[in-house]
N, C-alpha and C positions, 0 to 999 in steps of 0.2 A: 433455617435457611437451607434449601436444597440445591445441590450442585449437580449438573448433568454428567453422565459418563462420557469419557473420551471416545470419539467415534472410531470404528474400524474403517480401513480403506476399502473402496469398492472399484479400484482401477478406473476411476473417472477420467484420469489424465494419462492413461497407458500409452506409451510411445510418444508423448508430447515433450517438447523442449521448452523449458520455462526460465525466464530471467526475473529475479526479484531484487529490487533496489532496497537499500537501507535494511538489510536482512541480518546484520550482526547484532548480537545482544540477546535480549529476552522479550522483545516486543512483538508487534503484529507481523513484521517482516520475517522474523525468524520462524514464527508459528506458521506463516503461510508457506515458507520454503519447506518446512517439515511436513505439512499436510500434503503439499504437492508431491513430495517424494513418496509419501505413504499411498498416494493415489496413482503411483506408477510412472511419474514424470522423471526426466533428467533435469537437474536444476543448476543454474548458474546464479550464485548470490553475489551481490556487490555491497560495498559500504565505503565510507571515507575514513574509517578507523582500521588501519591495516592489522594491528594485533588482535583486536576484537573480531575482525572478519576471519582471520585464520583460525581462531579458537572456535568460532561458530561453525566453520566448514568442517573442522575435525569432529565436532559434536554431531553434525548432521550426517556424516559419512556412514554411520551405522544404519541409516534408513534408506540408502540408495545411492545413486550416482549424482554426486555434487561437486561443483568446482567453484572457485571464487576469483573475483577480480576487483581490485580497489577502484572505486569510482566516486568522485564528488560531482553530484548532479548540477552544481553551479558552474561546472567547467565543461564547455562544449567538446573540447578535445578528448576529455576523459569519457564522456558519454559516447562519442564515436568509437573510442577504443573498446568500450564495453560491447557495442554492437559487433565490432570486428572480432572480439574474443568469442562471442556467441556464435558467430558464423563459422569460426575456425573449429570450435568444439563440437557444434551440433550440425553444421551445414545450413540449418535454418532455425529460426526462432518462432515457435508456435504461440507462445503466451508471454506477455511482458507485464509484470506487476509493478506499478509505480507506488512505492510505499514511503519514499523519502519525504520528510516534512520536519518543520521546526516550529515549536510553540514558544510560550512565555507569557508572563502576566505583567500588564502595565496599564495604568489609566491613560486615556488619550491625552490628557493635559500634561502628563509627565513623559509620554512616549517621545523618544528622539526619532529623527528621520532615519538614523542608522538602524535603530531597532526595528522600525517599520520595514525598511528595505531588506534587512537580513531575513526576516520571516517570509517576505514575498519572494526573495531570491531563491530560497530553498524550496518552499512549499508550493508556490505557484509557478515561478519561472522554471524550476527544476523539473516539475511535472510536465510542463509544456515542452521543454527541451527533449525529454525522454519520449513523450508521445510522438513528437515529430520524427525522432530517429527511428522509433519502432514502426511508425506508419510507412516511412520510406523503405524500410527493409521488407515489410510484409506486402507492400503494394505489388511488387513484381511476382509474388507467389499467388496472389489472389485469395489469400486467406490469412487468418491470424486473429488473436484476441488481445486486447489491452484492458487491464483493470487498474483503475486509479483509487487511491485511498483518500477520501474526503473526510467530512465530519458533520455531525448534526449541527455544529455551530455555523455551518454554511446556511442553515435555515433559521436557527434560533439565537436569541440574544443572550449574552453573558458578559457581565462587567469585566473589564481589564483584558478582554480577548478580541478587541477590534481588529488588530493586525492578522491574527490567526483566523478569525471568522471570515474576514474579507478574502484572505488567501484561499480558504477552503470553499467559499462560495464561488471563487474564480475557478477552482478545480472542477466544480460541478458544471459551470457554464462551458468550460473548455471541453469537458466530456461530451456534453450535448452537441456542441458545434462540430467537434472533430469526428463524432460518430456519423454525422450526416455525410461528411466528405469521405470517410473511410468505407462507408457502406457501398459506395460506388465501385470499390474494388474488393469487396468480400470480406472486409475486416470489421470486427465488432469492438466497440469501446463502451465500457460501463464503469460504474464506481460504487464503492460502499461508503456509508456514512456512519461510523461508530459513534457511540456517545461516550461511555466510560469503560475502557478495557484495562484491567489492572495488570501491571507488571512492575518489577523492581525499580526501573528507571523512573517511571511516573511517580512511584511512592517517594522516591528520593527528592524530586523537584517540586512536589505538591504537598501542602500541609495536610496533616491527618484530618484536621477539622473540615477542610474543603472537600476532601475525598469522602468523608462521612456524609456531608451535606448532599453531595452529588449522588451518592449511592442511595440515599433516601428517596430521591426523585425517580429512581428506577422501579418499575412495577414489581420486579422480583426482589427488591431490597438489597441488591448486590451489584457490583460491577460485572461486566462480561469477562469471561476468560478470553485471552488473546486468540486461542484456537477457535472460539466461537465466531469471531470476526473472520478468521482465516477460512472457515468452512464456507462462508458466503462468497469469498473470493474464489475458492475452488469451484463453486457452483457456476459463477460467472465465467470462469476460465474454461469450463467443460462444455461439451455439446448439449448438455441438458438445458442451457440457456440460449440455444441457437437462434431464437427469434427475438432476443433482447439486445437492444443497442441504444446508447444515449441515456440510459437510465442510471439513477442513483438510488441504491437500496439502503434504507435505514436499518442498521444492525443495532437496534436499540429497543429497550422497553421503557424509555424515558417519557414521562408525560409532558405534554406541551405546556 
């Protein structure tokens, strides 16, 4: 099994101010914040876990200018406070990455209303709330980029993932519709759709048997590294994707 080399920065986001939600820990959000710093951006990370957020900010400090603000994306007041913090720190926000999401496994027969609503509340409603806040901020400036984290499950079927798949399909539809509205004032909105990106938290909540089964479906026979997903987010955040909006890019080698 061949693993790629970690990429060098090319200053793709030099001078940009970036907000990344759910960036604490070891997942895609943290990797995205790190890659943005390596590409020359100033970064504000948020998460609803204060201690984990502080630890992540300390870890990222060696890569560039990073700040942190606690934010639960299910709370409108906290989302507005995140915008206010970004304005106070940066003056303006150039890129907003919506990474917050919640998964889980349950058959539809056994799934409770509460379990369904909780996944929707974080994964879809939280993304909507942050897209709305970022659009309002960026509209007055006439420019900006929003990048959402979706999932291949927004397209593909998997047992015991109805709530998560429905929420991620919603993120894709939200991305398309919001992009048309945002284009009127110069703001781009796109999304990435990872399949299997390996990190310690996923390994903790998913059985080894299922992870092995999913990895075998990948053309490379391995999960993606989280930074491989982050690379595509950086591309969408950068001027290299200046004519792209409303798109969802599959960051996946998974066969249909």
